[in-house]
MARZADO-543902 format. One line per field, with one value per residue (C-alpha): chain; residue number from 1; z, x, y. Coordinates in Angstrom, 2 decimals, always signed. Layout:
BEGIN
badren = A|... $
marmi = NUM|... $
z = Z|... $
x = X|... $
y = Y|... $
***
This chain:
BEGIN
badren = A|A|A|A|A|A|A|A|A|A|A|A|A|A|A|A|A|A|A|A|A|A|A|A|A|A|A|A|A|A|A|A|A|A|A|A|A|A|A|A|A|A|A|A|A|A|A|A|A|A|A|A|A|A|A|A|A|A|A|A|A|A|A|A|A|A|A|A|A|A|A|A|A|A|A|A|A|A|A|A|A|A|A|A|A|A|A|A|A|A|A|A|A|A|A|A|A|A|A|A|A|A|A|A|A|A|A|A|A|A|A|A|A|A|A|A|A|A|A|A|A|A|A|A|A|A|A|A|A|A|A|A|A|A|A|A|A|A|A|A|A|A|A|A|A|A|A|A|A|A|A|A|A|A|A|A|A|A|A|A|A|A|A|A|A|A|A|A|A|A|A|A|A|A|A|A|A|A|A|A|A|A|A|A|A|A|A|A|A|A|A|A|A|A|A|A|A|A|A|A|A|A|A|A|A|A|A|A|A|A|A|A|A|A|A|A|A|A|A|A|A|A|A|A|A|A|A|A|A|A|A|A|A|A|A|A|A|A|A|A|A|A|A|A|A|A|A|A|A|A|A|A|A|A|A|A|A|A|A|A|A|A|A|A|A|A|A|A|A|A|A|A|A|A|A|A|A|A|A|A|A|A|A|A|A|A|A|A|A|A|A|A|A|A|A|A|A|A|A|A|A|A|A|A|A|A|A|A|A|A|A|A|A|A|A|A|A|A|A|A|A|A|A|A|A|A|A|A|A|A|A|A|A|A|A|A|A|A|A|A|A|A|A|A|A|A|A|A|A|A|A|A|A|A $
marmi = 1|2|3|4|5|6|7|8|9|10|11|12|13|14|15|16|17|18|19|20|21|22|23|24|25|26|27|28|29|30|31|32|33|34|35|36|37|38|39|40|41|42|43|44|45|46|47|48|49|50|51|52|53|54|55|56|57|58|59|60|61|62|63|64|65|66|67|68|69|70|71|72|73|74|75|76|77|78|79|80|81|82|83|84|85|86|87|88|89|90|91|92|93|94|95|96|97|98|99|100|101|102|103|104|105|106|107|108|109|110|111|112|113|114|115|116|117|118|119|120|121|122|123|124|125|126|127|128|129|130|131|132|133|134|135|136|137|138|139|140|141|142|143|144|145|146|147|148|149|150|151|152|153|154|155|156|157|158|159|160|161|162|163|164|165|166|167|168|169|170|171|172|173|174|175|176|177|178|179|180|181|182|183|184|185|186|187|188|189|190|191|192|193|194|195|196|197|198|199|200|201|202|203|204|205|206|207|208|209|210|211|212|213|214|215|216|217|218|219|220|221|222|223|224|225|226|227|228|229|230|231|232|233|234|235|236|237|238|239|240|241|242|243|244|245|246|247|248|249|250|251|252|253|254|255|256|257|258|259|260|261|262|263|264|265|266|267|268|269|270|271|272|273|274|275|276|277|278|279|280|281|282|283|284|285|286|287|288|289|290|291|292|293|294|295|296|297|298|299|300|301|302|303|304|305|306|307|308|309|310|311|312|313|314|315|316|317|318|319|320|321|322|323|324|325|326|327|328|329|330|331|332|333|334|335|336|337|338|339|340|341|342|343|344|345|346|347|348|349|350|351|352|353|354 $
z = +32.83|+34.76|+37.47|+37.79|+38.56|+36.59|+37.48|+35.72|+35.02|+35.37|+33.14|+33.88|+30.75|+31.96|+31.97|+29.98|+26.86|+25.60|+25.14|+22.24|+24.39|+27.21|+24.81|+23.57|+26.21|+25.60|+21.90|+22.64|+24.79|+21.84|+19.46|+21.92|+22.10|+25.37|+26.49|+27.06|+28.17|+26.66|+26.47|+23.44|+23.07|+23.68|+26.45|+27.48|+25.17|+25.90|+23.12|+21.53|+18.14|+16.01|+13.49|+16.07|+16.44|+19.84|+21.26|+20.43|+22.60|+25.60|+25.29|+25.52|+28.45|+30.43|+29.96|+30.21|+26.81|+24.61|+21.66|+19.08|+20.07|+17.37|+18.12|+16.55|+14.92|+15.68|+13.15|+13.17|+9.48|+6.74|+4.42|+7.00|+6.14|+2.60|+3.65|+6.12|+3.78|+0.43|-0.93|+0.20|-0.92|-2.08|+0.84|+3.25|+1.78|+2.38|+5.97|+6.71|+5.29|+7.49|+10.74|+10.91|+13.12|+15.57|+17.20|+14.09|+13.37|+9.88|+9.05|+5.83|+4.20|+5.71|+3.91|+4.50|+6.90|+9.56|+11.82|+12.44|+16.15|+15.78|+13.86|+16.03|+13.07|+10.68|+7.13|+8.03|+10.11|+12.12|+11.81|+13.65|+13.71|+17.16|+17.55|+21.00|+20.69|+23.06|+21.25|+17.82|+18.96|+20.72|+17.62|+15.43|+17.75|+17.85|+14.06|+13.84|+13.94|+17.59|+18.40|+21.33|+22.96|+26.08|+28.89|+31.45|+32.61|+30.11|+30.90|+33.25|+32.58|+30.14|+31.68|+31.29|+33.67|+34.20|+37.74|+36.25|+34.19|+37.22|+39.21|+36.65|+35.08|+37.37|+37.50|+34.19|+31.73|+31.20|+31.28|+31.80|+30.21|+32.11|+29.84|+32.20|+31.91|+28.38|+26.45|+25.13|+27.53|+25.28|+22.57|+18.89|+16.38|+14.23|+10.59|+8.21|+4.76|+3.09|+1.45|-0.82|+2.12|+5.21|+8.35|+11.94|+14.06|+17.24|+17.95|+19.38|+19.42|+15.60|+15.34|+12.62|+11.78|+11.30|+9.06|+6.97|+6.47|+5.30|+3.03|+2.40|+3.38|+6.32|+8.06|+11.63|+12.22|+13.65|+16.53|+17.64|+17.74|+19.68|+23.37|+23.89|+24.66|+21.68|+22.23|+19.11|+16.47|+15.61|+16.40|+13.49|+15.84|+19.50|+21.93|+19.81|+21.52|+25.19|+28.27|+28.70|+30.95|+33.95|+37.54|+40.30|+41.63|+40.03|+37.70|+36.11|+33.71|+34.17|+31.08|+30.87|+32.06|+34.22|+37.19|+37.12|+36.85|+39.98|+41.84|+40.86|+41.63|+45.10|+45.68|+44.64|+46.88|+49.93|+49.14|+49.17|+52.87|+53.94|+50.52|+49.58|+46.92|+44.27|+41.60|+38.36|+38.19|+36.43|+37.60|+37.32|+39.46|+41.85|+44.88|+44.35|+45.28|+48.62|+47.87|+49.89|+46.92|+44.31|+41.59|+38.73|+35.34|+33.92|+32.65|+30.38|+28.48|+27.51|+26.10|+25.85|+29.63|+30.14|+27.70|+29.32|+32.84|+32.29|+32.84|+35.65|+37.49|+37.04|+38.55|+41.36|+42.32|+42.70|+44.86|+47.11|+47.40|+45.55|+45.48|+43.70|+41.02|+39.55|+36.41|+34.61|+30.83|+28.10|+24.71|+22.10|+19.33|+18.18|+20.92|+23.19|+21.03|+21.97|+25.64|+25.87|+23.99|+26.76|+29.54|+28.11|+28.11|+31.59|+32.96|+30.99|+29.19|+32.46|+31.37|+33.30|+31.41|+33.74 $
x = -21.94|-19.63|-19.26|-22.97|-26.04|-29.26|-32.32|-32.24|-35.75|-36.34|-38.90|-39.71|-40.85|-40.09|-43.73|-45.34|-47.19|-47.96|-44.33|-44.93|-46.88|-44.34|-41.46|-42.79|-40.97|-37.73|-38.02|-38.58|-35.44|-33.43|-35.01|-34.16|-30.50|-30.59|-29.31|-31.35|-30.02|-31.97|-31.79|-30.62|-30.18|-26.41|-25.90|-27.56|-26.75|-26.44|-28.31|-28.23|-29.22|-26.35|-26.75|-26.74|-23.29|-24.21|-25.87|-23.12|-20.43|-22.73|-22.24|-18.47|-18.81|-21.26|-19.14|-15.73|-15.07|-12.08|-13.30|-11.43|-13.41|-16.12|-19.80|-22.29|-25.42|-28.51|-31.35|-34.79|-35.14|-32.66|-33.69|-32.49|-28.87|-29.18|-28.80|-26.01|-23.51|-21.87|-22.59|-23.92|-21.64|-23.34|-21.79|-23.65|-26.99|-26.04|-24.97|-28.05|-30.32|-28.63|-28.01|-30.20|-31.93|-29.38|-25.96|-23.96|-22.51|-21.27|-18.79|-19.42|-17.95|-20.03|-22.15|-21.75|-24.71|-22.93|-20.85|-17.18|-17.94|-20.03|-17.35|-14.40|-13.01|-13.16|-14.53|-16.44|-19.56|-20.66|-24.32|-26.45|-30.10|-30.84|-33.37|-34.57|-38.19|-37.84|-34.71|-36.36|-39.49|-37.41|-35.28|-38.38|-40.10|-37.00|-37.04|-33.23|-30.29|-29.36|-25.65|-25.13|-22.04|-22.53|-24.24|-21.43|-18.57|-15.74|-13.53|-16.02|-17.79|-20.64|-24.14|-26.45|-29.10|-30.63|-29.22|-25.71|-26.50|-27.80|-24.72|-22.44|-24.47|-27.28|-27.23|-25.36|-28.10|-31.76|-33.43|-32.91|-35.33|-35.42|-36.17|-34.86|-31.65|-30.29|-30.27|-26.71|-24.48|-21.57|-21.47|-22.13|-19.66|-18.24|-17.38|-15.78|-17.36|-15.55|-12.85|-12.73|-12.64|-14.84|-12.73|-13.78|-12.91|-14.54|-15.61|-19.06|-22.03|-21.92|-18.79|-16.15|-17.49|-21.03|-19.73|-17.69|-20.75|-22.75|-20.23|-17.39|-14.49|-13.69|-10.51|-9.77|-8.03|-4.53|-5.35|-8.09|-5.64|-3.03|-2.50|-0.90|-2.88|-2.49|-2.38|-0.59|-3.29|-6.67|-9.41|-11.63|-14.36|-15.39|-13.29|-10.15|-7.77|-8.49|-8.79|-12.41|-14.69|-12.39|-13.41|-11.89|-9.67|-6.42|-7.16|-5.14|-6.12|-4.59|-4.20|-3.23|-4.36|-7.46|-6.14|-2.86|-4.66|-6.70|-3.57|-1.62|-4.49|-4.91|-1.18|-1.40|-4.43|-2.40|+0.16|-2.43|-2.22|-4.63|-6.28|-9.76|-9.38|-11.85|-11.98|-13.93|-14.71|-17.17|-19.93|-17.46|-14.73|-16.36|-16.02|-12.28|-10.99|-9.98|-10.61|-12.77|-15.14|-15.77|-18.34|-19.26|-19.60|-21.46|-20.78|-17.91|-20.53|-22.31|-20.32|-23.61|-24.04|-20.52|-21.07|-24.41|-22.98|-19.50|-20.05|-22.51|-19.90|-17.21|-19.57|-20.44|-16.75|-16.87|-19.98|-18.24|-15.03|-12.66|-9.09|-7.31|-9.22|-8.02|-9.79|-9.90|-9.59|-11.71|-11.31|-10.92|-12.95|-16.36|-18.05|-15.08|-13.02|-15.32|-15.41|-11.62|-11.39|-13.46|-11.55|-8.18|-9.29|-10.83|-7.49|-5.46|-3.85|-2.39|-2.11|-0.33|+0.53|+0.83 $
y = -3.60|-5.92|-3.34|-2.69|-4.75|-5.07|-7.08|-10.43|-11.67|-15.41|-17.17|-20.82|-22.70|-26.22|-27.26|-24.44|-25.57|-22.05|-21.03|-18.63|-16.20|-16.44|-15.74|-12.40|-10.37|-12.25|-11.48|-7.80|-7.72|-9.03|-6.51|-3.73|-4.74|-6.71|-10.11|-13.29|-16.68|-19.58|-23.37|-25.31|-29.05|-28.67|-26.07|-22.79|-19.87|-16.15|-14.42|-10.97|-9.57|-10.84|-8.02|-5.23|-3.69|-2.28|-5.40|-7.92|-6.27|-6.69|-10.46|-10.11|-7.73|-9.87|-13.01|-11.37|-12.97|-12.01|-9.94|-12.06|-15.17|-15.43|-16.00|-18.42|-17.03|-19.12|-19.31|-20.93|-21.87|-22.77|-19.92|-17.41|-18.14|-16.78|-13.15|-13.95|-15.66|-14.91|-18.37|-21.73|-24.58|-27.76|-29.65|-27.34|-28.42|-32.06|-31.38|-29.30|-31.98|-34.60|-32.71|-29.57|-28.76|-30.12|-29.82|-28.89|-25.44|-24.57|-21.80|-19.81|-16.73|-13.93|-11.39|-7.65|-7.44|-9.55|-7.26|-8.01|-7.75|-10.89|-12.79|-11.73|-9.78|-12.74|-12.77|-15.94|-16.51|-19.57|-20.60|-23.14|-24.17|-25.67|-28.46|-27.37|-26.22|-23.26|-22.06|-22.27|-20.45|-17.79|-17.10|-17.03|-14.55|-12.34|-12.15|-11.85|-14.24|-14.61|-14.51|-16.84|-18.32|-20.46|-18.53|-18.66|-16.50|-16.89|-19.87|-21.55|-24.88|-24.39|-24.25|-27.20|-25.84|-22.38|-22.39|-22.50|-19.39|-17.52|-18.51|-16.87|-14.08|-12.95|-9.17|-8.92|-9.95|-9.08|-12.50|-16.22|-18.68|-21.97|-24.90|-27.54|-29.52|-29.77|-33.05|-33.34|-31.42|-30.38|-27.75|-28.27|-29.66|-26.84|-27.56|-25.05|-25.44|-22.51|-24.67|-27.68|-30.11|-29.54|-29.07|-29.82|-26.78|-28.09|-31.68|-32.24|-34.59|-34.92|-37.03|-37.26|-40.72|-39.37|-36.58|-39.03|-41.19|-38.17|-36.43|-38.88|-36.63|-34.37|-33.23|-32.15|-28.82|-29.25|-26.86|-29.29|-32.20|-30.24|-30.94|-27.53|-24.38|-22.03|-18.27|-17.07|-17.49|-16.01|-18.56|-19.64|-20.82|-20.58|-22.58|-22.96|-20.54|-19.92|-22.12|-23.16|-25.17|-24.79|-25.51|-23.39|-26.18|-27.28|-30.19|-32.98|-35.78|-39.22|-41.42|-45.08|-48.48|-48.03|-50.02|-48.13|-44.77|-45.57|-46.61|-43.47|-41.11|-42.61|-42.18|-38.53|-37.95|-39.00|-36.28|-33.47|-32.71|-29.98|-29.72|-30.87|-33.54|-34.68|-37.36|-37.35|-41.04|-43.35|-45.66|-48.52|-46.91|-44.44|-46.75|-47.28|-43.84|-42.33|-38.64|-36.25|-35.95|-38.63|-37.99|-40.31|-38.60|-41.62|-45.11|-46.08|-48.07|-44.83|-41.90|-40.00|-40.18|-38.82|-35.95|-35.16|-34.99|-33.57|-29.84|-30.45|-32.55|-29.87|-27.30|-29.71|-29.81|-26.02|-26.20|-28.74|-26.73|-29.07|-27.72|-30.59|-32.50|-35.79|-36.98|-40.29|-40.19|-41.78|-43.40|-40.67|-42.27|-41.06|-38.95|-39.59|-37.22|-34.32|-35.38|-35.43|-32.12|-30.53|-32.28|-31.22|-27.59|-27.92|-29.06|-26.52|-29.47|-30.76|-34.41|-37.17|-40.36|-43.36 $
***
């Protein structure tokens, strides 16, 4: 598929009230083993029939995604998980009641009907019920759990707009559904509920603090805490093993006192003779840099704004031809933990402490 071109149909549902009728063709594509990109509240997903052994590999092929990187199955109603898992732990009912539909993915022991191609060879399966109306109606119309990683070329910043999907995947997939810009902007939190203590495998909008409040105890996987890219283990969830979210330019994250970070970045900019420089700044600091390109990712007073804009800013650097990208860092508490997780991967863990 990657060497050939297909016609990618574009469906604009940004202002369409009768979405069920417009989603019929998209549902048929899924039933027939094709690929459809669709909006969720987190990022755009690239969907296929998650129970179809022939459809799932098309996702990996279109994205250029490693086959051991597991996929998330998206459902429209809670009862749909019963056939997909061996058992539903009591803690999963609590989490679902608190956070579903929404940006939380739970990992269960899979049932026999879930193909290993969907789970990356694992005995577990990741499940999510999105809150986005178009996503829910699309999954319901398809009548099957929809396997869907982010709808971008593997390793690139996740798409928060349909235009991002088309930039990466036009000609490789059957359809793109445009539901406008997403609400959240970073992927779901992934929690493994197969053991005695729930474990965060990927931080996201549902923070560790929110999970602790709901269930009393949760741990964070050591691979998530690591500041070294791991290539010698089998990932339990999407995004744990490989470099992700990367712009084309070389990127570094600068950590330390804000004033010192600004000073050091400006010094480094002066050394980049003949290269187009860019800074990922904030509303509070965007006027203090001397780079060719300076883009604010949001306000330090609003982690939600930073999460919402992050991938869009990384893609904007590509559009503007940035060759050297210097990024500020952010507090790693609450939502900031997920933001920094994405930034670390974007920069290939190229971190400068000042």
